[in-house]
Each structure stands twice: as structure tokens, then as C-alpha cells.
VEXFILO-142034 format. One record per residue (C-alpha): residue in three letters; z, y, x. Coordinates in Angstrom, 3 decimals, always signed. Layout:
BEGIN
node aa ALA; pz Z; py Y; px X
...
//
This chain:
BEGIN
node aa UNK; pz -0.055; py +0.026; px -0.024
node aa UNK; pz -1.029; py +3.491; px +1.935
node aa UNK; pz +1.123; py +6.508; px +1.269
node aa UNK; pz -0.761; py +8.132; px -1.354
node aa UNK; pz -0.819; py +5.373; px -3.816
node aa UNK; pz +2.696; py +6.401; px -4.586
node aa UNK; pz +3.467; py +10.085; px -3.731
node aa UNK; pz +4.979; py +12.006; px -6.217
node aa UNK; pz +4.276; py +15.055; px -8.182
node aa UNK; pz +6.174; py +17.580; px -6.509
node aa UNK; pz +7.097; py +19.434; px -9.800
node aa UNK; pz +10.864; py +18.092; px -10.657
node aa UNK; pz +10.496; py +16.299; px -14.458
node aa UNK; pz +12.093; py +18.031; px -17.260
node aa UNK; pz +14.330; py +15.469; px -17.868
node aa UNK; pz +15.895; py +15.013; px -14.196
node aa UNK; pz +19.031; py +16.508; px -15.608
node aa UNK; pz +21.786; py +18.229; px -13.967
node aa UNK; pz +24.309; py +17.747; px -11.444
node aa UNK; pz +26.277; py +14.933; px -13.309
node aa UNK; pz +23.575; py +13.275; px -15.567
node aa UNK; pz +23.294; py +9.657; px -15.441
node aa UNK; pz +20.760; py +7.900; px -13.359
node aa UNK; pz +19.585; py +4.837; px -14.519
node aa UNK; pz +16.487; py +2.997; px -13.660
node aa UNK; pz +15.222; py -0.042; px -15.172
node aa UNK; pz +13.505; py -2.085; px -12.253
node aa UNK; pz +12.716; py -4.985; px -14.612
node aa UNK; pz +11.185; py -3.027; px -17.079
node aa UNK; pz +7.598; py -2.303; px -17.087
node aa UNK; pz +8.408; py +1.285; px -18.709
node aa UNK; pz +10.897; py +2.889; px -16.388
node aa UNK; pz +13.242; py +3.838; px -19.119
node aa UNK; pz +15.558; py +6.432; px -17.697
node aa UNK; pz +19.005; py +8.019; px -18.328
node aa UNK; pz +19.993; py +5.245; px -20.548
node aa UNK; pz +23.807; py +6.341; px -21.394
node aa UNK; pz +24.719; py +2.394; px -21.376
node aa UNK; pz +23.935; py +1.970; px -17.551
node aa UNK; pz +25.670; py +5.453; px -16.913
node aa UNK; pz +28.524; py +3.427; px -15.145
node aa UNK; pz +26.274; py +1.756; px -12.796
node aa UNK; pz +25.690; py +5.277; px -10.688
node aa UNK; pz +27.511; py +8.159; px -8.929
node aa UNK; pz +27.403; py +11.443; px -11.156
node aa UNK; pz +26.212; py +13.057; px -7.782
node aa UNK; pz +25.600; py +12.935; px -4.298
node aa UNK; pz +27.313; py +14.994; px -1.712
node aa UNK; pz +24.835; py +15.822; px +1.091
node aa UNK; pz +24.172; py +18.238; px +3.944
node aa UNK; pz +22.384; py +20.579; px +1.536
node aa UNK; pz +25.305; py +20.863; px -1.405
node aa UNK; pz +26.003; py +18.391; px -4.102
node aa UNK; pz +22.883; py +16.901; px -5.895
node aa UNK; pz +21.450; py +14.626; px -8.735
node aa UNK; pz +19.601; py +11.565; px -7.478
node aa UNK; pz +16.394; py +13.259; px -8.069
node aa UNK; pz +17.160; py +16.257; px -5.827
node aa UNK; pz +18.568; py +14.469; px -3.176
node aa UNK; pz +15.316; py +12.264; px -3.007
node aa UNK; pz +13.250; py +15.514; px -3.481
node aa UNK; pz +14.962; py +16.930; px -0.101
node aa UNK; pz +12.572; py +14.833; px +1.849
node aa UNK; pz +9.703; py +16.501; px +3.216
node aa UNK; pz +7.616; py +13.239; px +3.787
node aa UNK; pz +7.524; py +14.971; px +7.391
node aa UNK; pz +7.990; py +11.092; px +8.811
node aa UNK; pz +10.491; py +11.573; px +11.796
node aa UNK; pz +12.598; py +9.036; px +9.394
node aa UNK; pz +10.081; py +6.675; px +10.968
node aa UNK; pz +10.576; py +7.026; px +14.582
node aa UNK; pz +13.949; py +5.411; px +14.446
node aa UNK; pz +13.765; py +3.425; px +11.106
node aa UNK; pz +14.248; py -0.467; px +12.472
node aa UNK; pz +12.208; py -2.048; px +9.682
node aa UNK; pz +9.392; py +0.615; px +9.760
node aa UNK; pz +9.003; py +0.136; px +13.264
node aa UNK; pz +8.764; py -3.845; px +13.079
node aa UNK; pz +6.630; py -4.144; px +10.004
node aa UNK; pz +4.747; py -0.807; px +10.528
node aa UNK; pz +4.534; py -0.907; px +6.394
node aa UNK; pz +5.051; py +2.851; px +4.876
node aa UNK; pz +6.959; py +1.303; px +1.811
node aa UNK; pz +9.360; py -0.367; px +4.491
node aa UNK; pz +10.197; py +3.291; px +5.894
node aa UNK; pz +13.226; py +5.903; px +4.834
node aa UNK; pz +10.478; py +8.549; px +3.289
node aa UNK; pz +8.858; py +5.469; px +1.567
node aa UNK; pz +11.974; py +4.465; px +0.155
node aa UNK; pz +12.632; py +7.764; px -1.016
node aa UNK; pz +9.160; py +8.468; px -2.551
node aa UNK; pz +9.956; py +4.970; px -4.598
node aa UNK; pz +13.105; py +6.067; px -5.777
node aa UNK; pz +11.534; py +9.584; px -7.345
node aa UNK; pz +8.658; py +7.763; px -9.137
node aa UNK; pz +11.166; py +5.472; px -10.447
node aa UNK; pz +12.981; py +8.708; px -12.039
node aa UNK; pz +9.578; py +10.177; px -12.838
node aa UNK; pz +8.562; py +7.081; px -14.808
node aa UNK; pz +5.887; py +6.728; px -12.549
node aa UNK; pz +5.850; py +3.597; px -10.510
node aa UNK; pz +2.902; py +1.666; px -10.639
node aa UNK; pz +4.161; py -1.550; px -9.313
node aa UNK; pz +8.036; py -1.841; px -9.732
node aa UNK; pz +8.391; py -5.288; px -7.574
node aa UNK; pz +7.345; py -3.341; px -4.731
node aa UNK; pz +10.106; py -0.895; px -4.915
node aa UNK; pz +12.741; py -3.653; px -5.335
node aa UNK; pz +11.491; py -5.374; px -1.914
node aa UNK; pz +11.347; py -2.159; px -0.405
node aa UNK; pz +15.382; py -0.832; px -1.581
node aa UNK; pz +16.804; py -4.487; px -0.897
node aa UNK; pz +15.349; py -4.710; px +2.916
node aa UNK; pz +17.148; py -1.291; px +3.930
node aa UNK; pz +19.806; py -1.754; px +6.278
node aa UNK; pz +21.777; py +1.330; px +5.332
node aa UNK; pz +22.051; py +2.343; px +8.924
node aa UNK; pz +21.232; py +6.127; px +8.276
node aa UNK; pz +19.044; py +6.613; px +11.182
node aa UNK; pz +16.653; py +8.224; px +9.070
node aa UNK; pz +19.391; py +10.983; px +8.178
node aa UNK; pz +20.410; py +11.411; px +11.767
node aa UNK; pz +16.530; py +11.951; px +12.102
node aa UNK; pz +16.040; py +14.347; px +9.733
node aa UNK; pz +16.295; py +17.940; px +9.352
node aa UNK; pz +17.563; py +18.107; px +5.771
node aa UNK; pz +19.791; py +15.177; px +6.509
node aa UNK; pz +18.736; py +13.496; px +3.344
node aa UNK; pz +21.299; py +10.814; px +2.538
node aa UNK; pz +18.866; py +7.870; px +2.202
node aa UNK; pz +21.201; py +5.070; px +2.378
node aa UNK; pz +22.987; py +6.695; px -0.727
node aa UNK; pz +19.724; py +7.074; px -2.780
node aa UNK; pz +18.361; py +3.791; px -1.736
node aa UNK; pz +22.025; py +2.577; px -3.143
node aa UNK; pz +21.820; py +4.302; px -6.279
node aa UNK; pz +18.517; py +2.250; px -6.921
node aa UNK; pz +19.691; py -1.158; px -5.568
node aa UNK; pz +22.284; py -0.956; px -8.684
node aa UNK; pz +19.858; py -0.466; px -11.197
node aa UNK; pz +18.367; py -3.663; px -10.013
node aa UNK; pz +18.161; py -6.787; px -12.499
node aa UNK; pz +21.434; py -8.746; px -11.122
node aa UNK; pz +22.246; py -6.711; px -7.935
node aa UNK; pz +26.038; py -7.411; px -7.765
node aa UNK; pz +26.631; py -9.690; px -10.416
node aa UNK; pz +25.973; py -12.968; px -8.634
node aa UNK; pz +28.945; py -15.546; px -9.340
node aa UNK; pz +30.348; py -14.954; px -5.348
node aa UNK; pz +29.965; py -11.185; px -5.097
node aa UNK; pz +32.080; py -10.999; px -8.906
node aa UNK; pz +34.842; py -13.481; px -7.845
node aa UNK; pz +35.272; py -11.943; px -4.315
node aa UNK; pz +35.595; py -8.117; px -5.660
node aa UNK; pz +37.842; py -9.206; px -8.527
node aa UNK; pz +39.838; py -11.613; px -6.069
node aa UNK; pz +40.384; py -9.037; px -3.586
node aa UNK; pz +41.390; py -6.595; px -6.194
node aa UNK; pz +43.327; py -8.273; px -8.306
node aa UNK; pz +44.682; py -11.149; px -6.636
node aa UNK; pz +44.351; py -10.459; px -2.546
node aa UNK; pz +47.073; py -13.509; px -2.257
node aa UNK; pz +44.663; py -15.828; px -4.339
node aa UNK; pz +41.945; py -14.593; px -1.852
node aa UNK; pz +43.543; py -15.246; px +1.290
node aa UNK; pz +44.274; py -19.001; px +0.376
node aa UNK; pz +40.540; py -19.594; px -0.659
node aa UNK; pz +39.603; py -18.263; px +2.623
node aa UNK; pz +42.328; py -20.253; px +4.681
node aa UNK; pz +41.043; py -23.481; px +2.585
node aa UNK; pz +37.700; py -22.562; px +3.967
node aa UNK; pz +38.862; py -22.183; px +7.429
node aa UNK; pz +40.479; py -25.671; px +7.097
node aa UNK; pz +37.195; py -27.130; px +5.779
node aa UNK; pz +35.526; py -25.474; px +9.008
node aa UNK; pz +37.809; py -26.948; px +11.325
node aa UNK; pz +36.609; py -30.383; px +10.019
node aa UNK; pz +32.712; py -29.713; px +10.176
node aa UNK; pz +31.920; py -30.250; px +6.911
node aa UNK; pz +30.329; py -26.990; px +6.136
node aa UNK; pz +28.064; py -27.594; px +9.261
node aa UNK; pz +27.117; py -30.952; px +7.803
node aa UNK; pz +26.805; py -29.572; px +4.476
node aa UNK; pz +24.161; py -26.981; px +6.049
node aa UNK; pz +22.345; py -29.419; px +8.221
node aa UNK; pz +22.309; py -31.423; px +4.517
node aa UNK; pz +20.784; py -28.478; px +2.802
node aa UNK; pz +23.551; py -28.326; px +0.309
node aa UNK; pz +23.512; py -24.605; px +0.565
node aa UNK; pz +20.211; py -24.356; px -0.541
node aa UNK; pz +20.544; py -26.742; px -3.446
node aa UNK; pz +23.213; py -24.340; px -5.041
node aa UNK; pz +21.099; py -21.369; px -4.885
node aa UNK; pz +23.483; py -19.895; px -2.089
node aa UNK; pz +21.831; py -20.330; px +1.627
node aa UNK; pz +23.556; py -17.098; px +2.763
node aa UNK; pz +26.732; py -19.328; px +3.078
node aa UNK; pz +25.543; py -20.850; px +5.902
node aa UNK; pz +24.991; py -17.936; px +8.068
node aa UNK; pz +28.053; py -16.457; px +7.090
node aa UNK; pz +29.965; py -19.516; px +8.095
node aa UNK; pz +28.220; py -20.116; px +11.301
node aa UNK; pz +29.008; py -16.507; px +12.071
node aa UNK; pz +32.622; py -17.018; px +12.215
node aa UNK; pz +33.505; py -18.650; px +15.294
node aa UNK; pz +37.291; py -18.640; px +15.013
node aa UNK; pz +39.082; py -19.337; px +11.819
node aa UNK; pz +42.309; py -17.899; px +11.913
node aa UNK; pz +45.057; py -19.332; px +9.498
node aa UNK; pz +47.441; py -16.455; px +9.815
node aa UNK; pz +45.944; py -13.178; px +8.599
node aa UNK; pz +46.312; py -10.147; px +10.434
node aa UNK; pz +48.139; py -7.939; px +7.544
node aa UNK; pz +50.935; py -11.002; px +7.405
node aa UNK; pz +51.487; py -10.606; px +10.925
node aa UNK; pz +51.639; py -6.491; px +10.975
node aa UNK; pz +54.168; py -6.934; px +7.612
node aa UNK; pz +56.770; py -8.692; px +10.076
node aa UNK; pz +56.862; py -6.334; px +12.633
node aa UNK; pz +59.529; py -3.932; px +12.449
node aa UNK; pz +58.187; py -1.113; px +14.318
node aa UNK; pz +55.789; py -0.690; px +11.860
node aa UNK; pz +58.020; py -1.278; px +8.778
node aa UNK; pz +60.885; py +1.230; px +9.570
node aa UNK; pz +62.213; py +3.241; px +6.951
node aa UNK; pz +62.061; py +6.424; px +5.656
node aa UNK; pz +63.567; py +9.278; px +7.903
node aa UNK; pz +61.463; py +9.470; px +10.691
node aa UNK; pz +57.847; py +10.817; px +11.268
node aa UNK; pz +55.093; py +8.479; px +11.741
node aa UNK; pz +51.845; py +9.805; px +13.947
node aa UNK; pz +49.315; py +7.117; px +12.656
node aa UNK; pz +49.029; py +4.277; px +10.197
node aa UNK; pz +46.519; py +1.531; px +10.520
node aa UNK; pz +44.563; py +0.654; px +7.742
node aa UNK; pz +43.445; py -3.284; px +8.614
node aa UNK; pz +39.834; py -3.787; px +7.069
node aa UNK; pz +38.792; py -6.821; px +6.014
node aa UNK; pz +36.765; py -8.025; px +9.050
node aa UNK; pz +40.198; py -7.349; px +11.347
node aa UNK; pz +42.459; py -8.800; px +8.605
node aa UNK; pz +40.620; py -11.693; px +7.820
node aa UNK; pz +38.283; py -12.845; px +10.422
node aa UNK; pz +38.632; py -10.854; px +13.599
node aa UNK; pz +42.651; py -10.644; px +13.773
node aa UNK; pz +42.596; py -9.981; px +17.508
node aa UNK; pz +40.988; py -6.828; px +16.844
node aa UNK; pz +43.762; py -5.832; px +14.466
node aa UNK; pz +46.530; py -6.737; px +16.719
node aa UNK; pz +44.785; py -5.064; px +19.500
node aa UNK; pz +44.239; py -1.665; px +17.703
node aa UNK; pz +47.784; py -1.698; px +16.719
node aa UNK; pz +48.923; py -2.448; px +20.389
node aa UNK; pz +46.606; py +0.397; px +21.278
node aa UNK; pz +48.128; py +3.044; px +19.227
node aa UNK; pz +51.730; py +1.855; px +20.120
node aa UNK; pz +50.745; py +2.076; px +24.031
node aa UNK; pz +48.918; py +5.635; px +23.462
node aa UNK; pz +49.689; py +7.349; px +20.294
node aa UNK; pz +53.400; py +7.213; px +19.325
node aa UNK; pz +55.270; py +6.115; px +16.299
node aa UNK; pz +52.984; py +4.522; px +13.482
node aa UNK; pz +53.174; py +2.384; px +10.293
node aa UNK; pz +51.510; py -0.289; px +8.774
node aa UNK; pz +49.335; py +0.959; px +5.814
node aa UNK; pz +49.271; py -2.317; px +4.155
node aa UNK; pz +46.416; py -1.771; px +2.272
node aa UNK; pz +43.652; py -3.328; px -0.024
node aa UNK; pz +40.196; py -3.693; px +0.828
node aa UNK; pz +38.539; py -0.009; px +1.126
node aa UNK; pz +35.868; py -1.098; px -1.329
node aa UNK; pz +33.081; py -1.055; px +0.696
node aa UNK; pz +31.660; py -4.204; px -0.864
node aa UNK; pz +32.258; py -3.504; px -4.150
node aa UNK; pz +30.074; py +0.039; px -3.693
node aa UNK; pz +27.432; py -1.637; px -1.525
node aa UNK; pz +27.357; py -4.502; px -4.486
node aa UNK; pz +26.731; py -2.069; px -7.133
node aa UNK; pz +30.830; py -2.514; px -8.398
node aa UNK; pz +31.155; py +1.046; px -8.573
node aa UNK; pz +34.208; py +1.002; px -11.052
node aa UNK; pz +35.867; py -1.925; px -8.910
node aa UNK; pz +34.994; py +0.502; px -5.910
node aa UNK; pz +36.755; py +3.462; px -7.540
node aa UNK; pz +39.589; py +1.314; px -7.961
node aa UNK; pz +40.211; py +0.083; px -4.504
node aa UNK; pz +39.841; py +3.876; px -3.697
node aa UNK; pz +42.523; py +4.777; px -5.985
node aa UNK; pz +45.014; py +2.104; px -4.873
node aa UNK; pz +44.502; py +3.228; px -1.501
node aa UNK; pz +44.859; py +6.862; px -2.070
node aa UNK; pz +47.874; py +6.196; px -3.912
node aa UNK; pz +49.432; py +4.041; px -1.483
node aa UNK; pz +48.813; py +7.025; px +1.125
node aa UNK; pz +50.180; py +9.987; px -1.061
node aa UNK; pz +53.376; py +7.256; px -1.038
node aa UNK; pz +53.566; py +6.920; px +2.574
node aa UNK; pz +52.853; py +10.550; px +3.311
node aa UNK; pz +55.775; py +11.299; px +1.317
node aa UNK; pz +58.085; py +9.287; px +3.218
node aa UNK; pz +56.789; py +9.737; px +6.606
node aa UNK; pz +55.212; py +12.850; px +6.558
node aa UNK; pz +51.159; py +13.695; px +7.137
node aa UNK; pz +50.108; py +11.068; px +9.534
node aa UNK; pz +46.151; py +9.779; px +10.283
node aa UNK; pz +44.899; py +6.587; px +8.591
node aa UNK; pz +43.662; py +4.583; px +11.404
node aa UNK; pz +40.653; py +1.973; px +10.789
node aa UNK; pz +39.098; py -0.366; px +13.210
node aa UNK; pz +35.896; py -1.077; px +12.084
node aa UNK; pz +33.135; py +1.760; px +11.655
node aa UNK; pz +31.838; py +0.996; px +8.349
node aa UNK; pz +35.082; py +1.041; px +6.372
node aa UNK; pz +36.152; py +4.147; px +8.157
node aa UNK; pz +33.099; py +5.615; px +7.478
node aa UNK; pz +32.892; py +4.754; px +3.615
node aa UNK; pz +36.749; py +6.059; px +3.699
node aa UNK; pz +35.716; py +9.398; px +4.837
node aa UNK; pz +33.293; py +9.470; px +1.556
node aa UNK; pz +36.012; py +8.638; px -0.769
node aa UNK; pz +34.941; py +12.060; px -2.644
node aa UNK; pz +31.518; py +10.935; px -3.406
node aa UNK; pz +33.018; py +8.306; px -5.904
node aa UNK; pz +34.706; py +10.788; px -7.843
node aa UNK; pz +32.495; py +13.887; px -8.103
node aa UNK; pz +33.198; py +13.756; px -12.020
node aa UNK; pz +36.752; py +13.048; px -11.935
node aa UNK; pz +38.995; py +16.308; px -11.634
node aa UNK; pz +42.088; py +14.926; px -10.987
node aa UNK; pz +41.136; py +11.954; px -8.486
node aa UNK; pz +38.262; py +14.177; px -6.591
node aa UNK; pz +40.897; py +16.518; px -4.715
node aa UNK; pz +42.998; py +13.462; px -3.659
node aa UNK; pz +40.143; py +11.411; px -2.475
node aa UNK; pz +38.947; py +14.604; px -0.114
node aa UNK; pz +42.441; py +14.894; px +1.095
node aa UNK; pz +42.461; py +11.237; px +1.668
node aa UNK; pz +39.134; py +11.007; px +3.651
node aa UNK; pz +40.268; py +14.116; px +5.836
node aa UNK; pz +43.193; py +11.974; px +7.295
node aa UNK; pz +41.001; py +9.026; px +7.953
node aa UNK; pz +40.415; py +7.968; px +11.267
node aa UNK; pz +37.945; py +5.583; px +13.234
node aa UNK; pz +39.876; py +4.210; px +16.197
node aa UNK; pz +36.834; py +5.260; px +18.140
node aa UNK; pz +37.360; py +8.748; px +18.185
node aa UNK; pz +41.170; py +9.111; px +18.064
node aa UNK; pz +42.195; py +8.275; px +21.180
node aa UNK; pz +41.554; py +10.939; px +23.928
node aa UNK; pz +40.290; py +9.259; px +27.048
node aa UNK; pz +42.905; py +10.798; px +29.395
node aa UNK; pz +45.996; py +9.087; px +26.928
node aa UNK; pz +43.601; py +6.091; px +27.052
node aa UNK; pz +43.307; py +5.951; px +31.084
node aa UNK; pz +46.634; py +7.133; px +31.669
node aa UNK; pz +47.962; py +3.638; px +31.084
node aa UNK; pz +44.892; py +1.900; px +32.262
node aa UNK; pz +44.501; py -0.377; px +34.793
node aa UNK; pz +40.513; py +0.125; px +34.817
node aa UNK; pz +38.124; py -2.148; px +32.784
node aa UNK; pz +38.490; py -5.539; px +32.340
node aa UNK; pz +36.293; py -8.233; px +33.097
node aa UNK; pz +33.532; py -8.049; px +36.094
node aa UNK; pz +29.871; py -7.017; px +35.995
node aa UNK; pz +28.311; py -3.899; px +34.102
node aa UNK; pz +29.693; py -2.507; px +30.733
node aa UNK; pz +27.617; py -1.054; px +27.789
node aa UNK; pz +28.515; py +0.299; px +24.684
node aa UNK; pz +26.529; py -0.428; px +21.492
node aa UNK; pz +26.687; py +2.387; px +18.810
node aa UNK; pz +27.511; py +1.178; px +15.419
node aa UNK; pz +25.392; py +2.865; px +12.472
node aa UNK; pz +28.655; py +4.043; px +10.421
node aa UNK; pz +29.657; py +5.358; px +13.580
node aa UNK; pz +27.111; py +7.260; px +15.128
node aa UNK; pz +24.966; py +8.038; px +11.845
node aa UNK; pz +27.683; py +7.373; px +9.325
node aa UNK; pz +30.700; py +9.549; px +11.178
node aa UNK; pz +29.017; py +11.350; px +13.937
node aa UNK; pz +30.989; py +9.373; px +16.720
node aa UNK; pz +28.622; py +9.105; px +19.957
node aa UNK; pz +30.481; py +11.160; px +22.530
node aa UNK; pz +34.575; py +10.113; px +22.441
node aa UNK; pz +34.385; py +6.086; px +23.045
node aa UNK; pz +31.581; py +6.984; px +26.116
node aa UNK; pz +34.017; py +9.223; px +27.741
node aa UNK; pz +37.028; py +6.576; px +27.233
node aa UNK; pz +34.397; py +3.865; px +28.833
node aa UNK; pz +32.868; py +5.556; px +31.239
node aa UNK; pz +36.443; py +6.837; px +32.891
node aa UNK; pz +37.126; py +2.782; px +32.298
node aa UNK; pz +34.735; py +1.498; px +33.871
node aa UNK; pz +33.601; py +3.834; px +36.493
node aa UNK; pz +29.954; py +2.682; px +38.293
node aa UNK; pz +30.139; py -0.390; px +36.323
node aa UNK; pz +29.032; py +1.664; px +33.161
node aa UNK; pz +25.623; py +1.232; px +31.879
node aa UNK; pz +23.679; py +3.668; px +29.027
node aa UNK; pz +22.334; py +1.184; px +26.722
node aa UNK; pz +18.612; py +1.925; px +25.678
node aa UNK; pz +18.433; py +2.690; px +21.828
node aa UNK; pz +21.958; py +2.370; px +21.941
node aa UNK; pz +21.790; py +3.794; px +18.198
node aa UNK; pz +19.523; py +1.500; px +16.740
node aa UNK; pz +21.064; py -1.371; px +14.382
node aa UNK; pz +21.391; py -4.652; px +15.493
node aa UNK; pz +20.595; py -5.804; px +12.118
node aa UNK; pz +24.076; py -7.033; px +10.802
node aa UNK; pz +24.501; py -4.605; px +8.675
node aa UNK; pz +27.141; py -6.330; px +6.568
node aa UNK; pz +25.596; py -9.132; px +4.660
node aa UNK; pz +22.083; py -8.507; px +5.621
node aa UNK; pz +21.975; py -11.155; px +8.407
node aa UNK; pz +22.546; py -13.529; px +5.656
node aa UNK; pz +20.683; py -12.458; px +3.123
node aa UNK; pz +17.141; py -11.402; px +5.159
node aa UNK; pz +17.843; py -13.411; px +7.814
node aa UNK; pz +14.095; py -13.484; px +9.383
node aa UNK; pz +14.266; py -9.360; px +9.731
node aa UNK; pz +17.557; py -9.396; px +10.652
node aa UNK; pz +16.878; py -11.865; px +13.486
node aa UNK; pz +13.744; py -9.859; px +14.540
node aa UNK; pz +15.951; py -6.171; px +14.738
node aa UNK; pz +18.492; py -8.438; px +16.946
node aa UNK; pz +16.067; py -9.715; px +18.798
node aa UNK; pz +15.072; py -6.033; px +20.059
node aa UNK; pz +18.900; py -5.531; px +20.922
node aa UNK; pz +19.587; py -8.482; px +23.058
node aa UNK; pz +16.531; py -7.300; px +24.740
node aa UNK; pz +17.551; py -3.944; px +25.637
node aa UNK; pz +21.423; py -5.276; px +26.524
node aa UNK; pz +19.534; py -7.657; px +29.194
node aa UNK; pz +17.603; py -4.588; px +30.477
node aa UNK; pz +20.884; py -2.930; px +31.854
node aa UNK; pz +22.153; py -6.559; px +33.054
node aa UNK; pz +25.185; py -6.527; px +31.094
node aa UNK; pz +28.568; py -8.472; px +31.005
node aa UNK; pz +30.276; py -6.807; px +28.245
node aa UNK; pz +29.026; py -5.237; px +25.355
node aa UNK; pz +31.397; py -3.086; px +23.488
node aa UNK; pz +31.152; py -2.338; px +19.733
node aa UNK; pz +33.463; py -0.498; px +17.222
node aa UNK; pz +32.060; py -2.494; px +14.018
node aa UNK; pz +33.437; py -6.238; px +13.184
node aa UNK; pz +29.259; py -6.862; px +11.796
node aa UNK; pz +28.308; py -5.726; px +14.827
node aa UNK; pz +30.954; py -7.751; px +16.575
node aa UNK; pz +29.723; py -11.155; px +14.609
node aa UNK; pz +26.093; py -10.530; px +14.906
node aa UNK; pz +25.770; py -9.230; px +18.838
node aa UNK; pz +28.237; py -11.712; px +19.736
node aa UNK; pz +26.152; py -14.570; px +18.202
node aa UNK; pz +23.206; py -13.499; px +19.437
node aa UNK; pz +24.400; py -13.239; px +23.104
node aa UNK; pz +25.944; py -16.794; px +22.550
node aa UNK; pz +22.128; py -18.237; px +22.184
node aa UNK; pz +19.959; py -15.914; px +24.109
node aa UNK; pz +22.103; py -14.010; px +26.825
node aa UNK; pz +25.586; py -16.205; px +27.334
node aa UNK; pz +26.643; py -14.372; px +30.420
node aa UNK; pz +27.519; py -11.244; px +28.471
node aa UNK; pz +29.568; py -11.230; px +25.371
node aa UNK; pz +30.422; py -8.426; px +22.856
node aa UNK; pz +33.890; py -7.107; px +22.905
node aa UNK; pz +35.389; py -4.791; px +20.143
node aa UNK; pz +36.889; py -1.318; px +21.525
node aa UNK; pz +39.737; py -1.849; px +20.642
node aa UNK; pz +40.283; py -5.251; px +22.803
node aa UNK; pz +38.708; py -3.753; px +25.699
node aa UNK; pz +40.891; py -0.673; px +25.928
node aa UNK; pz +44.158; py -3.310; px +24.719
node aa UNK; pz +42.918; py -5.573; px +27.679
node aa UNK; pz +42.725; py -2.330; px +30.078
node aa UNK; pz +45.997; py -1.321; px +29.228
node aa UNK; pz +47.805; py -5.046; px +29.988
node aa UNK; pz +46.226; py -5.135; px +33.549
node aa UNK; pz +48.237; py -1.934; px +34.008
node aa UNK; pz +51.270; py -2.923; px +32.731
node aa UNK; pz +50.871; py -6.423; px +34.756
node aa UNK; pz +50.136; py -4.299; px +38.025
node aa UNK; pz +53.084; py -2.101; px +37.186
node aa UNK; pz +55.148; py -5.151; px +36.880
node aa UNK; pz +54.475; py -6.564; px +40.496
//
């Protein structure tokens, strides 16, 4: 399909509505019926863009179709297809809103293959929020977010987190028996219509039977009563909590070592999975509970920063206000919470991180991969590099295309395995080009994706979370002092 096949009229449709108009689109309908009140709950009231608050159509219309986004869009660079570029996706959404999409199936493919990495927004002069626009489109796709697994996982995380943890431990026990691997080889996941489970199971190399939240609740230093101030509160994202427990524990040790007194937030899921899979009301409920928890803790311990160690979750929590643009009560509360959130990548300045460090752990070259939601979602680039350069010295190597997505993107590696694998191969070639032994990352999906790729194609290197790297440097210093 050529660009001219789907370019939209410049005239804004008369029915496009104001900032708070519901904006649903029926991808399953040959006639694109728009603004149906019964679908209003599927969509955000408005988007918060760099050019101000906009409804979906006006946000997409900020795209001038200049094409700068195509130079950084991984799916376009791999395929050369205009429909799989950022501007192509924005134009599809415009056409859907206008009721002018000739081939609705093409728009579904375009929107479902987006990595949501945000590289396009970073390259765009108008900072068009393509990931948010794509998600708005996805929420109207028939069946999006209504799969049995997604619904069950989100509801369990929201209303029965102990039950969710129990299910996960059963799955980890099963993994230790080797049965899931056997099921994958027998094709059982394909048979039950959930092939992505095979990839998800293979991505988990360690299967912790004690999760980070369970361990941190027992830490007396993190649960002291009121009457003292806290400098930070550790928010455990689902990845570090349930899968990479060592990351959560390393983050807390690093915070204790470098950032004064802290507390454990004892949070629920941030709501990112619900948000990305079309379950907006559940995402809002996750946010409300975490905001209320923050307000409760702030009353007891004074103002403190909320620290997360997965860049995807930190970026999402910083955007909580967008969930409540039409809610006068919760919008200012969400904004206050978002302003307190910090990614561990940005929280500890280099002079403090290096004061009690014994240099970079391990041997060989060290490089840094920019997690998409750190660099594009939060603008975090300089801070972790300053720390790593000080720790690693002349062992540090800048990674070519460091801010290109690795193809992890949450569940993308499992739902779009072919595209994900091709994107990952490009990342692995860049890592090999600097002969890195250690690749430092800041998001758990990157940790799983790059770690798995390195084990397969470049086993002399390993992926290490930023917190684990800093913790090892601090432990080395303490060991030297004790000698």
C-alpha cells in the first residue's frame, strides 16, 4: 500500500468533538461507526501531549507526515512498509476517526505490530504521542484485552494478589519439573490457542518461590513506624517482584547504601499491563490504590520519592494524570503522585554512587542499552551513563544504536516473535561490535529479551540490571574495606 492510498484530508471532521469526546472506532465493522457512547469506557478522555491537552483526532493530526519518525522506527526499518511506520499508524487512526479507512484489516495489522517504543516521538519536532495514539486504536480492536489469560491475570493482580502469587508459584514449581518445556515441544500451547505461553515460559530462567514483596515486608529497616522521615519508598514493579527478585533486592540495598532512610511501598501492580491491553478501568483502579497508598505513607513519613526499578513501570506511573483527565478529584492527586516518581536510573547521582563503590564488577567491556521507556518515555539518557563511565572507566563502551528497541516490549516478544527476533538480532550485532562482556539495562523486559539473546548467540556477554551492577560495585568496595 502506498502513502497516497491512505492519506487523510486535512480538514478536521465536524464530528471530531472536543477534548473530552469519547473516540471509539469499530475495527470489526465495514462502516467505521464513530463516537458510540457505549464504547466510551474503552478510551481515554484526552491525551496529554507536548503541545497541550488534545483529543485523539487532534493528537494524530499534529503529525505533519514529514517522515523523520521513519528513520528511527524499528518496524519500518525492518520491513520498509509505510503502513508499519509511525506516520502510517497515525494516518490510519485519522482515517478511522474520519470513517475513511478502505481496508480495516490493514489498520489492525499496523497498530498491533507497533512496539510502543516511543522512538518516533523523540524524533518528532511536534512530539506526536504515537504510542498513546496506537493504544487508543488498539482498544477498539475486536477482542483486544478480552482474552481469558489477560482478563484472569489482571483481575487476580487487582483483587486477589495472593492468589496470583500462588498461581505463579505453582507455575514455577511446574517449570522446575521440566513439564512446560515438554508441553512446548509437544505443541500443547498451540493446541490450546495460547502459543505465546511457550515463549514466556522459556524467558524465565530462574523461578523464585519467594517473591520480593514477601522478603521486603520482613525487613525491619523498611517497615518502621511513623515518627521518622523517609527519603525514598521502594515501589516493586511486577517484573522485579515476581520474576527478577534479585533486581528488587539489589535496588533496595543500593538505596540503603546511597540514599538514606527508606520504606517499602508495599504496592499493587502499577496497572501498565491493564492499560496496554485495553482494560482502562482496571488500570485506573490500580492507579487509585497506589495513589491512595502514597498519600497514606506521605502522611506518616513526610514527602519522599517513589523509586521503581523497571523503566516501563516508572514511565507509566509518571503518566498517571492522563488516566484521569476527566476526573476532577483524582487528576490532581495523580499529578502529585507522578511528580514523586523516580526511575532508579535517574535517582542516584554519580558522586554518590561512586563514593562507596569498588569500580565496575566483572571483567571486560561494559556497555549500556537505553530501555525505550527510559530514554523515550522519560528522557533519561545522561544519568546512568555518568555513573557507568565513572565506575567502568576505560572499560566503558558506547553502544551503537543504544536507544533502539531490543524487541522485548512487554509481551511483544511472545505475540510477534518473528519481528521481535529480527529486532533483537540487530541489537545483538551492535553489542558484539563493541565486544561487550556486560550489557547494563534498566527494564525487566529488556533484561529478559537481551539476556535470552546473548545466551543463544553471544554467550561470552551477559545482560545485567543497573541496580544489580551498582550493588555488585558497592559489595566489592565493602569487601575491600573489610580486608
